[in-house]
C-alpha positions in Angstrom: 256.0 -115.7 239.1 253.7 -113.0 237.6 256.8 -111.1 236.4 258.2 -114.2 234.8 255.0 -114.9 232.9 254.9 -111.3 231.7 258.6 -111.5 230.6 257.9 -114.8 228.7 254.9 -113.2 226.9 257.0 -110.2 225.9 259.8 -112.5 224.6 257.2 -114.4 222.6 256.0 -111.1 221.0 259.6 -110.2 220.1 260.2 -113.5 218.3 256.9 -113.4 216.5 255.2 -116.1 218.6 251.6 -116.3 219.7 250.5 -117.4 223.2 249.8 -120.9 221.8 253.3 -121.3 220.5 252.5 -120.9 216.7 253.9 -118.3 214.4 252.3 -115.2 212.9 252.7 -116.7 209.4 249.1 -117.4 208.2 247.9 -120.9 207.6 247.8 -122.3 204.1 244.7 -121.4 202.1 245.8 -122.9 198.7 244.9 -126.6 198.4 244.2 -126.8 194.7 244.5 -124.9 191.4 240.9 -123.8 192.0 242.0 -121.8 195.1 244.4 -119.5 193.1 241.9 -116.7 192.2 242.3 -113.8 194.6 245.5 -115.1 196.1 249.0 -113.6 196.2 251.2 -115.8 194.1 255.0 -115.8 194.1 257.0 -116.5 190.9 260.5 -116.1 189.5 260.5 -113.1 187.1 260.3 -114.0 183.5 259.8 -117.8 184.0 257.0 -119.9 182.6 255.5 -119.8 186.1 255.4 -116.1 185.8 253.7 -116.3 182.4 251.0 -118.8 183.6 250.4 -117.0 186.9 249.8 -113.7 185.1 246.5 -115.2 183.8 245.1 -115.1 187.3 245.6 -111.3 187.6 242.3 -111.0 185.8 240.7 -113.1 188.5 241.9 -110.8 191.3 245.2 -112.5 192.1 248.3 -110.5 192.9 251.6 -111.7 191.3 254.8 -111.0 193.3 257.8 -111.4 191.0 261.3 -112.2 192.4 264.7 -112.4 190.6 265.3 -115.8 192.1 263.1 -118.8 192.9 264.7 -119.0 196.3 263.5 -115.5 197.1 259.9 -116.5 196.2 260.2 -119.5 198.5 261.5 -117.3 201.3 258.5 -115.0 200.8 256.2 -118.0 201.1 257.8 -119.0 204.4 257.4 -115.5 205.7 253.7 -115.3 204.7 254.2 -112.6 202.1 252.7 -114.8 199.4 250.1 -117.6 199.6 251.9 -120.0 197.2 254.7 -120.2 194.7 254.4 -121.5 191.2 257.6 -123.1 190.0 259.1 -126.0 188.1 258.8 -129.4 189.8 262.4 -130.4 190.2 263.5 -127.1 191.8 260.4 -127.3 193.9 261.4 -130.7 195.2 264.9 -129.4 196.0 263.4 -126.4 198.0 260.9 -128.6 199.9 263.7 -131.1 200.9 265.5 -128.1 202.5 262.3 -126.7 204.1 260.2 -129.1 206.2 257.5 -126.5 206.6 256.6 -126.5 202.9 254.9 -129.0 200.6 254.0 -129.4 196.9 250.4 -129.9 195.9 249.7 -133.2 194.3 247.7 -131.6 191.5 249.9 -130.6 188.5 249.6 -126.9 187.5 251.0 -127.3 183.9 253.1 -129.4 181.6 255.9 -127.9 179.5 258.8 -128.8 177.3 262.3 -127.3 177.7 264.4 -126.2 174.7 267.5 -124.3 173.9 267.1 -120.6 173.0 268.9 -119.5 169.8 269.0 -116.3 167.8 266.6 -116.2 164.9 269.6 -115.2 162.7 271.6 -118.3 163.5 269.6 -121.1 161.8 272.9 -122.9 161.0 273.6 -123.3 164.7 270.0 -124.4 165.4 270.4 -127.1 162.8 273.7 -128.3 164.3 272.3 -128.3 167.8 269.2 -130.3 166.8 271.4 -132.8 165.1 273.5 -133.2 168.3 270.4 -133.5 170.5 269.0 -136.2 168.1 272.2 -138.1 168.6 272.2 -137.7 172.4 268.6 -139.0 172.5 269.3 -141.9 170.2 272.4 -143.2 172.1 270.8 -142.8 175.5 273.3 -140.1 176.7 270.6 -137.5 177.4 268.5 -140.0 179.4 271.6 -140.8 181.5 272.3 -137.1 182.1 268.8 -136.5 183.4 268.9 -139.7 185.5 272.1 -138.5 187.2 270.2 -135.6 188.7 266.6 -136.8 189.1 265.5 -140.0 190.9 266.5 -141.5 194.2 267.7 -144.8 192.6 269.8 -143.2 189.9 270.9 -139.8 191.3 274.7 -139.4 191.1 275.3 -142.8 189.3 275.6 -141.5 185.8 278.0 -138.5 185.8 278.6 -137.2 182.3 282.2 -137.3 181.1 283.4 -135.8 177.8 285.1 -138.3 175.5 288.9 -138.1 175.7 289.3 -137.9 172.0 287.2 -134.8 171.4 288.8 -132.3 169.0 287.6 -128.8 169.9 288.5 -127.0 166.8 285.2 -125.2 166.0 285.4 -122.4 168.5 283.5 -121.6 171.7 279.8 -121.9 172.4 278.7 -119.3 175.0 275.7 -120.4 177.0 273.6 -117.9 179.0 271.9 -119.3 182.1 270.5 -118.6 185.6 272.4 -120.9 187.9 269.8 -121.0 190.7 267.6 -123.7 189.3 268.6 -127.0 190.8 268.8 -129.6 189.3 269.0 -128.0 185.9 271.7 -125.4 186.7 273.2 -124.6 190.1 276.5 -124.0 191.8 278.5 -126.9 193.3 282.0 -126.1 194.6 281.8 -122.8 192.8 281.2 -124.6 189.5 277.9 -124.5 187.5 276.6 -128.0 187.2 273.2 -129.7 186.5 271.2 -131.3 183.7 271.4 -128.2 181.4 275.1 -127.8 181.9 275.9 -131.4 181.2 273.5 -131.5 178.2 275.2 -128.4 176.7 278.6 -129.9 177.3 277.5 -133.1 175.5 276.3 -131.0 172.6 279.6 -129.2 172.4 281.5 -132.5 172.5 279.6 -133.6 169.4 280.1 -130.2 167.7 283.8 -130.0 168.6 283.4 -126.8 170.6 284.4 -125.4 173.9 281.6 -124.5 176.3 281.5 -121.3 178.2 278.7 -120.7 180.7 277.6 -117.2 181.7 275.5 -116.8 184.8 272.9 -114.0 184.8 269.4 -113.1 185.8 266.8 -115.2 184.1 265.0 -112.3 182.4 268.4 -111.2 180.8 269.0 -114.5 179.0 266.9 -113.7 175.8 268.5 -110.2 175.6 272.0 -111.8 175.8 271.1 -114.1 172.9 269.5 -111.5 170.7 272.4 -109.1 171.3 275.1 -111.7 170.5 276.6 -111.7 174.0 275.6 -115.4 174.2 275.1 -118.0 171.5 272.4 -120.0 173.3 270.2 -119.7 176.4 269.7 -122.8 178.5 267.9 -122.4 181.8 264.9 -124.7 181.9 263.3 -122.5 179.3 259.9 -123.3 177.8 258.9 -122.4 174.2 256.2 -119.7 174.4 254.5 -117.5 171.7 255.9 -114.3 173.4 259.5 -115.7 173.4 259.2 -116.8 169.8 258.7 -113.2 168.8 262.4 -112.5 169.8 264.2 -115.8 169.5 264.1 -119.3 168.0 264.3 -122.6 169.9 265.9 -126.0 169.3 264.0 -129.2 169.5 262.8 -130.1 173.1 265.3 -132.0 175.2 263.1 -132.8 178.2 259.6 -132.4 179.6 258.9 -130.7 182.9 255.9 -129.9 185.2 254.9 -126.6 186.8 253.7 -127.2 190.4 252.4 -125.2 193.3 254.4 -124.9 196.6 252.5 -124.0 199.8 253.1 -123.9 203.5 252.4 -126.8 205.8 252.9 -130.6 205.7 
């Protein structure tokens, strides 16, 4: 019996378990925004969460930056960071798949998403703003968003391009980071989501083909400024720093930054 107990204890150590059956991952210590100073905060590189979290470095916080939001979430589960600051809808998707995580009820920040456009392409900006105004006025944009957000409406309003669209005005290349559900993500090897459908609806109005290029989030602005892409659409917020390099369309939706922590 003594040998069996010793064997079980050794196995527990191998699998990272304590004698009481818990894991070595530390308990949550972030219960509000006020707890952020001095903590290790995980963010996706180049996102609004990254920008906002950087303010806490002056208060003793350490910011760990990851290329993908999923990598930041995995670091949280492993105890490498104390929390993750990320957009609300991707946070909801992550928490649904990870029962050991939760979103704090307190909002971290409100923001508006817009389409990134080259400063040298004011004509395209004007056309896109006109298309967005039309999509807002006829309810199409609301339906696109409702198709991906909300338990009562999710999946009920799939966007379909009109059959009579004449695509004679060329191709619109959209740079994105397709790891940001429900805004842009892969489904059956195709990029789908709110941003993908919204961009398609804009192209339908402008009579253009849509081509989506997937890349790291912090490469999107460079793709637009270099001409490799015409627009950047990836749940992108207008900030003073970004306005130094690119221009933005009118806002197409409002989002919330939230804090994800361990524990239910």
